[in-house]
C-alpha positions as CSV (number, residue, x, y, z in Angstrom):
1,M,0.1,0.0,0.0
2,V,2.8,2.4,0.9
3,Y,4.6,1.7,-2.4
4,K,1.4,2.5,-4.3
5,I,1.1,6.0,-2.4
6,V,4.7,6.8,-3.1
7,L,4.4,5.8,-6.8
8,I,1.3,7.9,-7.3
9,Y,3.1,10.8,-5.4
10,L,6.1,10.5,-7.7
11,A,4.0,10.4,-10.9
12,L,2.1,13.6,-9.7
13,I,5.0,15.6,-8.8
14,S,7.0,14.6,-11.9
15,L,3.9,15.5,-14.1
16,T,3.8,18.8,-12.2
17,S,7.4,19.4,-12.8
18,I,7.2,18.7,-16.5
19,I,4.2,20.9,-17.0
20,T,5.8,23.8,-14.8
21,T,9.1,23.6,-16.8
22,A,7.4,23.6,-20.0
23,W,5.2,26.5,-19.1
24,D,8.3,28.4,-18.0
25,K,9.8,27.8,-21.4
26,H,6.6,28.9,-23.1
27,C,6.7,32.2,-21.0
28,A,10.3,32.9,-21.7
29,K,9.6,32.8,-25.4
30,R,6.7,35.2,-25.1
31,D,8.2,37.6,-22.7
32,M,5.6,36.8,-20.1
33,W,5.6,36.3,-16.4
34,R,8.2,33.6,-15.5
35,V,8.1,30.7,-13.0
36,P,10.5,31.6,-10.2
37,E,13.8,29.5,-10.2
38,K,13.0,28.8,-6.6
39,T,9.8,27.1,-7.5
40,L,11.5,24.9,-10.0
41,L,14.3,24.0,-7.6
42,I,11.6,23.2,-4.9
43,L,9.5,21.0,-7.3
44,S,12.8,19.2,-8.1
45,A,13.8,18.6,-4.4
46,L,10.1,17.3,-3.7
47,G,10.7,14.5,-6.0
48,G,10.3,15.9,-9.6
49,S,14.1,16.1,-10.1
50,V,14.5,13.2,-12.9
51,A,11.4,14.4,-14.8
52,M,12.5,18.0,-14.7
53,Y,16.0,17.3,-15.7
54,I,15.0,15.2,-18.7
55,T,12.4,17.9,-19.6
56,M,15.0,20.7,-19.4
57,K,17.4,18.7,-21.7
58,T,14.6,17.7,-24.1
59,I,13.2,21.2,-24.5
60,R,16.6,23.0,-24.0
61,H,15.4,25.1,-21.2
62,K,17.9,26.5,-18.5
63,T,20.5,24.2,-20.0
64,K,23.2,27.1,-19.7
65,H,22.4,27.8,-16.0
66,P,24.8,25.8,-13.7
67,K,22.3,26.2,-10.8
68,F,20.1,23.7,-12.7
69,M,22.5,21.6,-14.8
70,V,24.7,21.0,-11.7
71,G,22.2,21.5,-9.0
72,I,19.4,19.0,-10.2
73,P,21.8,16.2,-10.7
74,V,23.2,16.8,-7.2
75,I,19.5,16.7,-6.0
76,I,19.0,13.4,-7.9
77,F,22.1,11.9,-6.2
78,L,21.0,13.0,-2.8
79,Q,17.5,11.5,-3.3
80,V,19.0,8.3,-4.5
81,A,21.4,8.2,-1.6
82,A,18.5,8.9,0.8
83,V,16.2,6.1,-0.7
84,A,19.3,3.6,-0.5
85,A,19.8,4.6,3.2
86,V,16.3,4.1,4.1
87,W,16.1,0.8,2.2
88,Y,19.3,-0.4,3.9
89,F,18.1,0.4,7.4
90,L,14.7,-1.2,6.7
91,Y,15.8,-4.4,5.0
92,K,19.3,-5.1,6.4
């Protein structure tokens, strides 16, 4: 049951991250109000990091910003390390 909830959460946060990143790119092209970088990084930290990174690379958005091209992979690494640590302590 917990696994289903986690998977649903990750699917929703990933979808939200994809939509938000694509919307920011759309706004950037049209000189409209932009999504704050802080919001993008928070979505990444909340679990949408892989989806956001793939989206950014695919639509070529924020790929020249080290804050994102280094920061999001660091977030992914920390998330994987946290999951591995929890898994280890639960199932050792």
